[in-house]
C-alpha positions in Angstrom: 23.5 4.8 -15.0 21.0 7.3 -13.8 18.2 8.6 -16.0 16.4 11.7 -14.7 13.2 12.9 -16.3 11.7 16.2 -15.2 7.9 16.5 -15.5 6.3 19.9 -16.2 8.1 22.5 -14.1 6.5 25.8 -13.2 8.5 28.6 -11.5 7.2 31.2 -9.1 8.7 33.5 -6.5 8.6 32.9 -2.8 10.5 35.3 -0.6 12.9 36.1 -3.5 13.6 32.3 -4.0 12.5 30.4 -7.1 9.9 27.8 -6.3 9.5 24.9 -8.6 5.9 23.6 -8.7 4.7 20.1 -9.6 8.2 18.7 -9.4 8.9 15.1 -10.6 12.1 13.1 -10.8 12.3 9.6 -12.1 15.4 7.4 -12.2 16.3 3.8 -12.7 19.3 1.7 -11.7 21.3 -1.0 -13.5 19.1 -3.8 -12.0 15.8 -2.4 -13.4 14.6 -0.8 -10.1 12.8 2.5 -10.6 12.6 5.5 -8.2 10.0 8.3 -8.7 9.7 11.3 -6.4 6.9 13.8 -6.8 6.2 17.0 -4.9 3.7 19.9 -5.0 6.6 22.3 -4.9 10.3 22.7 -4.1 13.1 25.2 -3.9 16.8 25.1 -4.0 18.6 25.2 -0.7 20.6 28.4 -0.4 23.5 26.7 1.3 23.8 23.7 -1.1 22.7 24.1 -4.7 22.4 20.3 -5.1 19.7 20.1 -2.4 16.0 20.7 -3.2 13.7 21.4 -0.3 10.4 19.7 -1.2 6.8 20.1 0.1 4.0 17.5 0.0 6.2 14.6 -1.2 5.3 11.2 -2.6 7.9 8.6 -3.6 7.3 5.3 -5.4 10.1 2.8 -5.4 9.5 -0.2 -7.8 11.7 -3.1 -7.0 12.1 -5.5 -9.8 10.3 -8.8 -8.9 9.5 -7.4 -5.4 6.7 -5.0 -5.6 6.4 -1.3 -4.7 7.3 0.8 -1.7 5.4 4.1 -1.2 6.7 6.9 0.9 4.7 10.0 1.9 5.9 13.1 3.8 5.1 16.7 4.3 8.7 17.7 3.5 11.9 16.2 2.1 15.4 17.2 1.1 16.4 15.7 -2.3 20.0 15.6 -3.4 20.1 16.2 -7.2 23.6 14.9 -7.5 23.3 11.5 -5.8 19.4 11.1 -5.5 19.6 10.5 -1.8 16.4 11.8 -0.1 15.6 12.7 3.5 11.8 12.6 4.1 10.5 14.3 7.3 7.4 15.6 8.9 4.4 13.2 9.0 6.3 10.4 7.3 4.6 7.2 6.2 6.0 4.1 4.3 3.7 1.4 2.8 5.0 -1.9 1.4 2.8 -4.9 0.7 0.7 -5.4 3.9 2.7 -3.3 6.3 2.7 0.4 7.2 5.3 2.4 9.0 5.1 5.8 10.5 8.1 7.8 11.8 9.6 11.2 12.0 12.4 10.6 9.4 13.1 8.3 6.5 16.5 8.4 4.8 16.7 6.8 1.3 20.3 6.2 0.2 20.0 5.7 -3.6 23.6 4.6 -4.0 23.7 1.8 -1.3 19.9 1.0 -1.9 19.3 1.3 1.9 16.5 2.9 3.8 16.8 4.1 7.4 13.5 4.8 9.2 14.1 6.7 12.4 12.6 8.4 15.4 9.3 7.2 17.0 8.9 4.3 14.5 5.5 2.6 14.5 5.3 -0.6 12.4 1.9 -2.1 11.7 0.8 -5.1 9.7 -2.5 -7.0 9.8 -1.6 -8.8 13.1 1.2 -6.9 14.8 2.3 -3.5 16.0 5.9 -2.7 16.9 7.3 0.6 18.4 11.0 1.2 18.0 13.6 3.9 17.5 14.8 2.7 14.1 14.5 0.3 11.2 17.3 -0.3 8.7 16.1 -1.9 5.4 18.2 -3.2 2.5 16.1 -2.7 -0.6 18.0 -5.4 -2.5 18.1 -8.3 0.0 14.9 -7.2 1.9 16.8 -7.7 5.2 15.6 -5.4 7.9 16.9 -4.6 11.4 14.6 -3.2 14.0 16.3 -1.7 17.1 16.4 0.9 19.8 19.2 3.5 19.7 19.4 3.5 23.5 20.3 -0.1 24.5 18.5 0.3 27.9 15.2 0.8 26.1 13.2 -2.1 24.7 11.1 -2.5 21.5 7.5 -2.8 22.4 5.1 -5.0 20.5 1.5 -6.0 20.3 0.9 -9.3 18.6 -2.6 -10.6 17.7 -3.3 -14.2 17.1 
C-alpha cells in the first residue's frame, strides 16, 4: 500500500497556473522502504493532471537495512498516481561513498528501479567512470553500467 503525506502546501499564481510551494510527498512500500520527495515549488502539468512539474528537488530513499540514497535536481516530473519520478537538469545521486552526476534519473517506484542516463559520471573515493547509463535495482543492489552506442566504450580512471 502507498501512504502519501502532504506537508504544508501554499498556493500562488504563476502565469494563470496554480503553483504549489514547499511541496513534500512521503510514501512507504510493503517492505518498509521509504521514499520522500521535497521541492521548493511545483505545478500541475496542463497535459496530464497526474504529473507535477517540480523545481529545486530533493529526494531521500531509505532502503530497509541498506542505507539512504539522495537525489538532487533542478527540476523533476512527479507522477502522483504511480509515484514514478523523472529528475532532470543538474542531477546528482549520492549513496554511501559514491556520487553520480547525469542529465536524467528515472525512478520507477513500482519496479524499484533507477535508470541514470546521459553523460553519467560515477565517482567514489578511488574511481571515476564515464558512461551513457546505469541501471540500478534498489532491492537487489545490482547495477549495470553501459554505453547506449555499442561502438563507444566506458572510460575509467582508477586510483590505487
